mmCIF file of the C-alpha atoms, coordinates in Angstrom:
data_MODEL
# 
_entry.id   MODEL 
# 
loop_
_atom_site.group_PDB 
_atom_site.id 
_atom_site.type_symbol 
_atom_site.label_atom_id 
_atom_site.label_alt_id 
_atom_site.label_comp_id 
_atom_site.label_asym_id 
_atom_site.label_entity_id 
_atom_site.label_seq_id 
_atom_site.pdbx_PDB_ins_code 
_atom_site.Cartn_x 
_atom_site.Cartn_y 
_atom_site.Cartn_z 
_atom_site.occupancy 
_atom_site.B_iso_or_equiv 
_atom_site.pdbx_formal_charge 
_atom_site.auth_seq_id 
_atom_site.auth_comp_id 
_atom_site.auth_asym_id 
_atom_site.auth_atom_id 
_atom_site.pdbx_PDB_model_num 
ATOM 1  C CA . MET A 1 1  ? 32.274 -43.590 -33.925 1.00 0.00 ? 1  MET A CA 1 
ATOM 2  C CA . THR A 1 2  ? 29.885 -41.839 -36.264 1.00 0.00 ? 2  THR A CA 1 
ATOM 3  C CA . ALA A 1 3  ? 27.440 -39.152 -35.255 1.00 0.00 ? 3  ALA A CA 1 
ATOM 4  C CA . THR A 1 4  ? 23.763 -39.895 -35.538 1.00 0.00 ? 4  THR A CA 1 
ATOM 5  C CA . ALA A 1 5  ? 20.807 -37.557 -35.665 1.00 0.00 ? 5  ALA A CA 1 
ATOM 6  C CA . ASN A 1 6  ? 20.171 -38.097 -31.927 1.00 0.00 ? 6  ASN A CA 1 
ATOM 7  C CA . SER A 1 7  ? 23.731 -37.594 -30.680 1.00 0.00 ? 7  SER A CA 1 
ATOM 8  C CA . VAL A 1 8  ? 24.813 -34.342 -29.067 1.00 0.00 ? 8  VAL A CA 1 
ATOM 9  C CA . SER A 1 9  ? 28.405 -33.230 -28.709 1.00 0.00 ? 9  SER A CA 1 
ATOM 10 C CA . PRO A 1 10 ? 29.680 -32.818 -25.144 1.00 0.00 ? 10 PRO A CA 1 
ATOM 11 C CA . ALA A 1 11 ? 30.285 -29.087 -25.725 1.00 0.00 ? 11 ALA A CA 1 
ATOM 12 C CA . THR A 1 12 ? 26.700 -28.551 -26.897 1.00 0.00 ? 12 THR A CA 1 
ATOM 13 C CA . PHE A 1 13 ? 25.390 -30.550 -23.940 1.00 0.00 ? 13 PHE A CA 1 
ATOM 14 C CA . ARG A 1 14 ? 27.452 -28.486 -21.456 1.00 0.00 ? 14 ARG A CA 1 
ATOM 15 C CA . ALA A 1 15 ? 26.283 -25.208 -23.029 1.00 0.00 ? 15 ALA A CA 1 
ATOM 16 C CA . ALA A 1 16 ? 22.624 -26.272 -22.885 1.00 0.00 ? 16 ALA A CA 1 
ATOM 17 C CA . THR A 1 17 ? 22.997 -27.467 -19.297 1.00 0.00 ? 17 THR A CA 1 
ATOM 18 C CA . GLY A 1 18 ? 24.608 -24.169 -18.305 1.00 0.00 ? 18 GLY A CA 1 
ATOM 19 C CA . ARG A 1 19 ? 21.741 -22.204 -19.844 1.00 0.00 ? 19 ARG A CA 1 
ATOM 20 C CA . LEU A 1 20 ? 19.185 -24.307 -17.990 1.00 0.00 ? 20 LEU A CA 1 
ATOM 21 C CA . LEU A 1 21 ? 21.010 -23.797 -14.697 1.00 0.00 ? 21 LEU A CA 1 
ATOM 22 C CA . ARG A 1 22 ? 21.118 -20.019 -15.221 1.00 0.00 ? 22 ARG A CA 1 
ATOM 23 C CA . ILE A 1 23 ? 17.395 -19.950 -16.055 1.00 0.00 ? 23 ILE A CA 1 
ATOM 24 C CA . GLY A 1 24 ? 16.661 -22.013 -12.945 1.00 0.00 ? 24 GLY A CA 1 
ATOM 25 C CA . ALA A 1 25 ? 18.784 -19.736 -10.774 1.00 0.00 ? 25 ALA A CA 1 
ATOM 26 C CA . ALA A 1 26 ? 17.045 -16.641 -12.137 1.00 0.00 ? 26 ALA A CA 1 
ATOM 27 C CA . ALA A 1 27 ? 13.611 -18.162 -11.509 1.00 0.00 ? 27 ALA A CA 1 
ATOM 28 C CA . THR A 1 28 ? 14.609 -19.090 -7.958  1.00 0.00 ? 28 THR A CA 1 
ATOM 29 C CA . THR A 1 29 ? 15.923 -15.581 -7.304  1.00 0.00 ? 29 THR A CA 1 
ATOM 30 C CA . MET A 1 30 ? 12.713 -13.985 -8.555  1.00 0.00 ? 30 MET A CA 1 
ATOM 31 C CA . THR A 1 31 ? 10.636 -16.320 -6.396  1.00 0.00 ? 31 THR A CA 1 
ATOM 32 C CA . VAL A 1 32 ? 12.662 -15.532 -3.285  1.00 0.00 ? 32 VAL A CA 1 
ATOM 33 C CA . CYS A 1 33 ? 12.453 -11.793 -3.967  1.00 0.00 ? 33 CYS A CA 1 
ATOM 34 C CA . ALA A 1 34 ? 8.684  -12.027 -4.394  1.00 0.00 ? 34 ALA A CA 1 
ATOM 35 C CA . CYS A 1 35 ? 8.353  -13.893 -1.094  1.00 0.00 ? 35 CYS A CA 1 
ATOM 36 C CA . LEU A 1 36 ? 10.471 -11.314 0.719   1.00 0.00 ? 36 LEU A CA 1 
ATOM 37 C CA . GLY A 1 37 ? 8.304  -8.394  -0.327  1.00 0.00 ? 37 GLY A CA 1 
ATOM 38 C CA . GLY A 1 38 ? 9.558  -7.733  -3.815  1.00 0.00 ? 38 GLY A CA 1 
ATOM 39 C CA . PRO A 1 39 ? 12.775 -6.285  -5.143  1.00 0.00 ? 39 PRO A CA 1 
ATOM 40 C CA . LYS A 1 40 ? 14.512 -3.580  -3.183  1.00 0.00 ? 40 LYS A CA 1 
ATOM 41 C CA . PRO A 1 41 ? 15.245 -0.220  -4.799  1.00 0.00 ? 41 PRO A CA 1 
ATOM 42 C CA . PHE A 1 42 ? 18.702 0.308   -6.246  1.00 0.00 ? 42 PHE A CA 1 
ATOM 43 C CA . VAL A 1 43 ? 20.705 3.106   -7.831  1.00 0.00 ? 43 VAL A CA 1 
ATOM 44 C CA . MET A 1 44 ? 20.707 2.680   -11.588 1.00 0.00 ? 44 MET A CA 1 
ATOM 45 C CA . GLN A 1 45 ? 23.117 5.559   -12.131 1.00 0.00 ? 45 GLN A CA 1 
ATOM 46 C CA . GLY A 1 46 ? 24.220 8.534   -10.129 1.00 0.00 ? 46 GLY A CA 1 
ATOM 47 C CA . THR A 1 47 ? 26.621 11.429  -9.949  1.00 0.00 ? 47 THR A CA 1 
ATOM 48 C CA . ALA A 1 48 ? 27.150 14.326  -7.559  1.00 0.00 ? 48 ALA A CA 1 
ATOM 49 C CA . GLU A 1 49 ? 24.427 16.224  -9.445  1.00 0.00 ? 49 GLU A CA 1 
ATOM 50 C CA . ALA A 1 50 ? 21.680 13.607  -9.808  1.00 0.00 ? 50 ALA A CA 1 
ATOM 51 C CA . VAL A 1 51 ? 20.655 10.009  -9.163  1.00 0.00 ? 51 VAL A CA 1 
ATOM 52 C CA . GLU A 1 52 ? 18.244 7.583   -10.851 1.00 0.00 ? 52 GLU A CA 1 
ATOM 53 C CA . VAL A 1 53 ? 16.672 4.977   -8.568  1.00 0.00 ? 53 VAL A CA 1 
ATOM 54 C CA . ILE A 1 54 ? 14.808 1.891   -9.778  1.00 0.00 ? 54 ILE A CA 1 
ATOM 55 C CA . TYR A 1 55 ? 12.059 0.860   -7.373  1.00 0.00 ? 55 TYR A CA 1 
ATOM 56 C CA . SER A 1 56 ? 9.075  -1.461  -7.249  1.00 0.00 ? 56 SER A CA 1 
ATOM 57 C CA . ASP A 1 57 ? 6.310  0.393   -5.473  1.00 0.00 ? 57 ASP A CA 1 
ATOM 58 C CA . ASP A 1 58 ? 7.909  1.883   -2.384  1.00 0.00 ? 58 ASP A CA 1 
ATOM 59 C CA . LEU A 1 59 ? 8.867  5.484   -3.096  1.00 0.00 ? 59 LEU A CA 1 
ATOM 60 C CA . PRO A 1 60 ? 9.920  6.199   0.522   1.00 0.00 ? 60 PRO A CA 1 
ATOM 61 C CA . ASP A 1 61 ? 12.590 3.463   0.296   1.00 0.00 ? 61 ASP A CA 1 
ATOM 62 C CA . ALA A 1 62 ? 13.753 4.882   -3.044  1.00 0.00 ? 62 ALA A CA 1 
ATOM 63 C CA . THR A 1 63 ? 13.935 8.344   -1.486  1.00 0.00 ? 63 THR A CA 1 
ATOM 64 C CA . ALA A 1 64 ? 16.029 7.045   1.417   1.00 0.00 ? 64 ALA A CA 1 
ATOM 65 C CA . LEU A 1 65 ? 18.427 5.445   -1.050  1.00 0.00 ? 65 LEU A CA 1 
ATOM 66 C CA . ALA A 1 66 ? 18.700 8.709   -3.019  1.00 0.00 ? 66 ALA A CA 1 
ATOM 67 C CA . ARG A 1 67 ? 19.331 10.639  0.215   1.00 0.00 ? 67 ARG A CA 1 
ATOM 68 C CA . ALA A 1 68 ? 22.180 8.278   1.084   1.00 0.00 ? 68 ALA A CA 1 
ATOM 69 C CA . HIS A 1 69 ? 23.638 8.651   -2.414  1.00 0.00 ? 69 HIS A CA 1 
ATOM 70 C CA . CYS A 1 70 ? 23.519 12.460  -2.375  1.00 0.00 ? 70 CYS A CA 1 
ATOM 71 C CA . LEU A 1 71 ? 24.815 12.631  1.200   1.00 0.00 ? 71 LEU A CA 1 
ATOM 72 C CA . GLN A 1 72 ? 28.156 11.177  0.126   1.00 0.00 ? 72 GLN A CA 1 
ATOM 73 C CA . TYR A 1 73 ? 28.613 14.404  -1.879  1.00 0.00 ? 73 TYR A CA 1 
ATOM 74 C CA . GLU A 1 74 ? 27.329 16.509  1.052   1.00 0.00 ? 74 GLU A CA 1 
ATOM 75 C CA . ARG A 1 75 ? 24.133 17.286  -0.846  1.00 0.00 ? 75 ARG A CA 1 
ATOM 76 C CA . ILE A 1 76 ? 20.432 16.696  -0.320  1.00 0.00 ? 76 ILE A CA 1 
ATOM 77 C CA . ALA A 1 77 ? 18.151 14.668  -2.587  1.00 0.00 ? 77 ALA A CA 1 
ATOM 78 C CA . TRP A 1 78 ? 15.286 16.467  -4.310  1.00 0.00 ? 78 TRP A CA 1 
ATOM 79 C CA . LEU A 1 79 ? 12.687 14.377  -6.145  1.00 0.00 ? 79 LEU A CA 1 
ATOM 80 C CA . THR A 1 80 ? 12.198 15.701  -9.680  1.00 0.00 ? 80 THR A CA 1 
ATOM 81 C CA . LEU A 1 81 ? 10.218 12.889  -11.356 1.00 0.00 ? 81 LEU A CA 1 
ATOM 82 C CA . ALA A 1 82 ? 8.731  9.568   -10.309 1.00 0.00 ? 82 ALA A CA 1 
ATOM 83 C CA . THR A 1 83 ? 7.242  7.071   -12.729 1.00 0.00 ? 83 THR A CA 1 
ATOM 84 C CA . GLY A 1 84 ? 5.957  3.593   -11.954 1.00 0.00 ? 84 GLY A CA 1 
ATOM 85 C CA . SER A 1 85 ? 9.448  2.145   -11.648 1.00 0.00 ? 85 SER A CA 1 
ATOM 86 C CA . HIS A 1 86 ? 11.996 4.988   -11.881 1.00 0.00 ? 86 HIS A CA 1 
ATOM 87 C CA . ALA A 1 87 ? 12.589 7.932   -9.574  1.00 0.00 ? 87 ALA A CA 1 
ATOM 88 C CA . TYR A 1 88 ? 14.860 10.790  -10.559 1.00 0.00 ? 88 TYR A CA 1 
ATOM 89 C CA . PHE A 1 89 ? 16.437 13.002  -7.935  1.00 0.00 ? 89 PHE A CA 1 
ATOM 90 C CA . ASP A 1 90 ? 18.633 16.082  -8.147  1.00 0.00 ? 90 ASP A CA 1 
ATOM 91 C CA . CYS A 1 91 ? 21.431 16.301  -5.600  1.00 0.00 ? 91 CYS A CA 1 
ATOM 92 C CA . LEU A 1 92 ? 21.298 19.919  -4.403  1.00 0.00 ? 92 LEU A CA 1 
ATOM 93 C CA . ARG A 1 93 ? 23.984 21.781  -2.505  1.00 0.00 ? 93 ARG A CA 1 
ATOM 94 C CA . ARG A 1 94 ? 23.048 22.562  1.072   1.00 0.00 ? 94 ARG A CA 1 
# 
């Protein structure tokens, strides 16, 4: 069997199909998140000294998440900087 200009190898077809499925899954996830009130805040990185929280537009939820993070080190969260999507907190000793 000889390859023609319109033929695609099975490996190429599987790779392209996998990419399309991942794109579809990502689009579905974003749609569901938008319908449920947007993405929830999450800790991008954190230590016992500080925590960076990514949030959409709900700073109180981001603050609660930072409090929970700092509490595991028996510290309190102190907001140092908030931008449109990132909030930075210091974890201060009690």
